[in-house]
N, C-alpha and C positions, 0 to 999 in steps of 0.2 A: 431407329429412324432409317428413313428408305436411302438406298444409295444416292449419293449427290454430289456434283463435283461441280466448284466454284474456281472460276479464271479469274486470277488476280492481274490487271495489267499495273505492272508498276512496284518497285522495291522499295517503294519509300517508307516512312514511318508508319503513315496509314496501310500498305501494303502487305509491310512485313508483320507488324500489330497483328493485321488480320491473320495472315498466316499462322499464326501464333495460336490465335484464338480459337480458328478453326481445327487447327490441330488437337487442341488442348477438349474438343468436343467430337472428337472422330469425323470431321465432315472432310472430307477430299478436296484437295483445291490445287491450283498450280500458280504460282507467281511468274509472270513474263518480265523481266527487266530489262530495259534498252542500253544499259551502260554495260562495260564488259565487267567490272567490279561491282558487287553488290553494295560495299560499302564505300563509294568514291568520294575522295575529299572536296567534294562541293558542299557551297553555303556555307556558313561559319557556326555560331555557335544555335543552341537550343535551351532557351530557360525553363525548366520542368520546374514544374509547380504541382501543389496538392492535388489539384483534379486529375492530373496527368499522372501523377506519381502512383495515385491509387492504384489506377487502371494496371501500371506496370508492376505493382506491387503482386496483382493478384496473378499476373503471368511470369513471376518469378526472377523479375528483370530488375527490381528497385534496388535490392542490398548492395547489387553489383556497381550500379551507377552514383550511389550515394559513396559505396565506397572509396570511385574513383575521384569522386568530388570531395573527399573529405579534406577538412580543414580551409577549404574554400567556396563555402557556401555564402550567399549573399546574407550579412550580418547588419551592413552598415549602407542605409540608402542614403545619398546625399544629393541635393537639389544645387546645382551650382549656374551663376548669373552669368553674362557675357563676356564680364572679367575673369572668369573661373574662382570668384569667390565663393565659399559656401552661404548658402541661404537658408538650407534647412537641413536637418539630419535625422534619421530615424535608426536609433542604437538596436542589437540585440535581435534584429528581423528576423532571422530563420529559426530563434528560439522562441519568438514569439508565435509563429506561425507553426511550426512542430505542437507547440501546449494546446493550441487553439484547433487544428487543423492535421495534425499526426504528423507533418511532413516537412522540410526546409524547403528553400529556393537556391537550388544551384544551377550554375551554366556550365554546360559541356560542349564539346564538339559533337555537331550535328553527326560526324562519321561513326561516334563512340556509341549512340545511340541507335544508329543502322545497324552496328557491328554487335551489338550486345542483343538485339533482336533476332539476328540472325543467329546467333550461336545458340540460342535457346530452343531453335525449330529443331526437332529431332531428326525427321526424313529431308535431307540437305537436297535430295534428289528431285525435289516438289518445287527447287526454286532455280530458275534459268536464267542465265545473263545473256548479254548480246541478242536478246528478242524483242525487236522493236516492233508494236501493234501498227499493222498496216490495216486491214481492214476485219470487219464484224460481220458476221451472216447471222440472222435470227431465223433459226429453222423449226417449225412450229411442230413437226414430230420428234426432233431431237436435241431442241435444245439450241445451244448456240457454237459458232465456231470462229475461231479467230485465228487468222492469217497472218503469219509477220513478214519483216521485210526480207527475210530470207528464205522464205516459201515453206516455212513449217506449217503445219495446220493443226490447231487443237482443240477439242470440243469438250464442251461442259455445259451444265445445266444454265448457269449465269455467270454473267461478266462484272466485274467492280472495277470499275476506271479509278485506280490510285495511283493516275499519272499526272498529277499536278496542274498548274496555271493553263497550260498550253495541250491539255488533254486529248490523246486520241478518242478516246473512247467517247468524248463528248463530241468532237467531231463526226464522229460517225452514227452517234445518234440524229445530228442534224442531217448526214447525207440519207440516212434510212426514212425522216420523216419530211424530206423537201415536198411533197404533195400534201401535206396534213396540216401545213400553215400554222403548225408550233415552231415557236422558235428555240434552239437548242444551243445558239449559241450567243443570244443575250447581249448583241453590242451594247445596250443603252444598259444594263446591269453593271456593269463592271466599269470602275475609272480608276482614275491615277491622280492624285494630287500632289505626291510629293514621290523624288527620287531617294535611292539610299545606296551610299558606297558604303559598303560591309567588310569585316575581316578578322583576320587570325594574327596576331604579332607576338614575338615574342616577350615575356615577361617584361614590361616597362617600369623604371625607377619612377618612384612618385605616384604610380596607382598601386593602393595598398591592397593587402590579401583582404578577401573577403567584402570588397567594396562594389556596390554598384552607383555609378554617378551619372545623372541626366543632367545636361548642361543646356540651358535657355538662351536661345539667341532667337534675333527678328529674322523670321523665315527661313530658319533652320535650327537643327538641333543636335546634339550628342546623345548615345548611351556607351558608355564604357564599361563593362565589366571584368571582374579579376574571374579569371579561370582555374581547372585544376593545371599541376603542374607548371611548363614554361608559357603560361597562356595570357595574354591579356586580349578580350574581343572588343571590336569597337564597330560602331552603328553611327555613320553621319546623315540626317537626313536632312533632306533641303526641298524646299518648295520649287514645282516647276512653272511657277507665276501664272498658270490656269490650271482648271480641273480639265483633264482629258477623259475621252470615252473611245472604248472599243477601238477598233482601227486607228485611231488618234494617237493611242500610247504608244510611245515609241519604244525600239529595243537599242537599249544602249550599249555601247561598245566602249571597250578600253579607252579609246581616245575620249570619248565623254568621261568615264571616270576621272582619269589623267587632266581633263581641264576641271571638273569639280574638284579635285583635290587640291589642286594648284591654289584655288581661291581661297583654300581653307588651313592651309601647312602652320600659320602663325596663330591662328585661335587657340586662346587658352581652354585648357580643360581643367586644370588647377591653376593655382597662381604662378605654379613652379613648372608644369608641365604643358606644351605646345601638342596639336593635335599631330604636326610633323615629326614630333620625337616619337608617337606610339606609330605611326605610319613608318616611319624608316626601319621599323624592326619589325616590319609584318613577313608573314611567312606566306599568306596569301589574301589577296583581296579580290573584291569584285564588284558591280552596279546593277543596279535594277531599277526599273517603274516599280512604285508599291501599289499594285493593284487591289482592290480592295471591293469585295463584292459577296451576297447571296445569291445565287441563280435561282430562278421562280422554279424550274423544271429540273430535277436530279435524275430522272428516271424515263426510260423508254422499251418497250418489249423487256426484255430479259438482261438490260444493262441499267447499271447505275453508278453515278458518278459520287465517290465521297471524298472528304479530304478537302484540299487545296483545288480537286475537279467541281466543287461545288460553291467552298465560302473558302472567302481569303480575307484575313486582316492585317491592318497594320502590325509591324512586330514588336512595336513601343512595349507595351504591355507583355510581351514575351507568351502570349496564349495562344501562339498558330498551333506548335505542335500538341499541345494539351487537348486544344480543342478537337485535331483532327482522332485521338486518342477516344476522346468521347464518340466520335460519330461513329469510328470504327465498332466501340462497344454496343452501341445502339443498334446498331445493324447486325452485330453478331446475337445479341438479345434476341430481335425479332426473327432471324433466320433460323435460329435454335428452336423458338417455340413453333415458328411454322413447319420445322419439319417434325418435330414432336407430336404433332397434332394431325400430322398425316397420316393414313394409315400404312401399313407396310405394303411394299410391291406397288402401292400407287403413286403414279406420277405426280409431280406438284404441277396444280395446272397454271396457265398463263395468267389467270385473274387473280389466283392465289399469291404468285409472286409479284405482280403488281400492285396488290395491295400490301402486301409487307412492305414492299419499297415506298409504297405514299405512307404508311406509318412511319417509317423511319424521316422521310422528310420532314412531315409533319410535328413529330415529337422534338427534331433538332432544329428547325428553321427559326422557332423564335429565340432561342438560346443565343444560337449563331450571331443573328440577325443583330442581339443585344451587344453581344461581343464586339462586332465591327464597328458599328455607332460608335461605343465607348472607347476603343483605341482611336477611333478616328478625332474624337473630341480630345482625348490626350495629347495626340501631336499637334494638334491646333492651338492650345495651351502652351506646350512646350518652345514653340515655334512662334508664339507671341503673334499670331496672325493677325489680329485686330487691337487698335487701339486700347480696346476695353481688358483684353487678356493680356496687354502689357500693363497696363495700370494693375490687374489683379494680382500677376506676380509680383510686382513691385512692393504691391501693401497687403498681400493675404497670405502667400505661400512662407514667409517668414514665421509667420505665427500659426503656421498649420498643426492643429491637434493631432495625435495618434488615432483618435477615435474615427477620424475621416478615413485613415488607410484602413481601420478594422472593419467599417461599414461598408469600404469597398470588399474587402475578401470576404464577408459574409454574404454579399449579392453574386460573388463569384465562387466560391468553393462549394460551397452545401450542396446548392441545386444541381451539380455534377452526377453524370450517369456513372454506373459501374458495370462490372458483367453479373448479370443474375444469378448465373447457375455454378460460379465461382464464390470460395468463400471469401468475404471480407476480412481483409489484413487485420489483424491484432495489434494496432499500434493506437495509446494511448491518446485522446484527443477531447478537450470539454466541450466543442461545436460539433453537434451532429449531421452528417450529411444527410439531407432528403430520403434517401432509400434505405438508409439504416433506422430512420424515424418510421418510414412507411413499414419497414419490415416489424419493429417493435409493435406497433400499433395494430398489424396484421395478427401477429402473436399473441397479443392482449386479448383482440377480438375473439380468437379461435379460444384461448383458455375462458373467456366468459361464456362460451356459448355452451361449455361442459355443464356452467352452475346451474 
């Protein structure tokens, strides 16, 4: 492959997983992370699921994360009503997911995932902290240049924005395209209907190991998960009265968090545990409006925005980080193919890069759009946002058959992307992933052609 350098803005799950993918393919990279630490304790937990864990397995990260979560994977999914009473329960959940799809469902600190990814990168000199992107210049003859707020300048062949919902890379796309009429900020593409108070608490008596609790209420709901070590993770989702778009979406503060929490301290999580019991044991907490979007435009010139910089879904189904890992793997597959198809010593053209970017967007956009819509519907149900949904919760949830969950798994996990160029993990599972099926069909076709 020709010499090539990828500049990655953001040491997020998207950014660090991409760095590791590129390193495994001998593609040069540089990560520019704004925070002074590569694995800061921001956010709360991540729910890892088979579609994400399979990619982490290809990267050599899965075993460490599963060992960390040992004894605390989700085995009991419990739905509770407003009084905390149990409405429905599925047991042996992770055992079932392992049998069908090869991996369990653990919740772990976001910080742990970041640290694990970082530790696996061999050349740490290519990951720089305290480097916040200020401007990006597209240079036709020399690729791209990033200038950071401290005045440093870094050059490369393309830029990947892995810098989240307030992406500087996306803002630079908008700045550089101000005269073209193409809208890269897409104010009407992203909305927020719910806010979320989230956090990590010390293990709370009454929140049993290996449980994931969904608490249904009118216009708000909870997700409470057991985690490894001394951990209980919590999410309080509350309707914001109306849907807000773009600049209408508020930046919530600690005062907003305290006001929301104050309204809910006496809410039952179980008949014995109140939300205030969990919150009183908090290690850290935060608040955010829950933006939901899939942008129409992911790339411009030699810049592309990946992960939360182009798609963001409600966290209730726990697919956010897994979805980002899939998109990053899809990008790596496309980039590796492009570089392998480019003759040695031949520069990769702007057109080839743009076509590769477009392939990534067109491949991923339908799937992430479906995941965003499914997550929103799930939250509407758990917050009983309409009289019809309230009636459904009361009459249908208690008799929900397990096959409904299995059907959702079949829609979520098998179509997942993995890395084309790395071996697929040897973990037994009864339901094949689509790319495994495609490989087998291709092998059978090749063998049949010899007859």
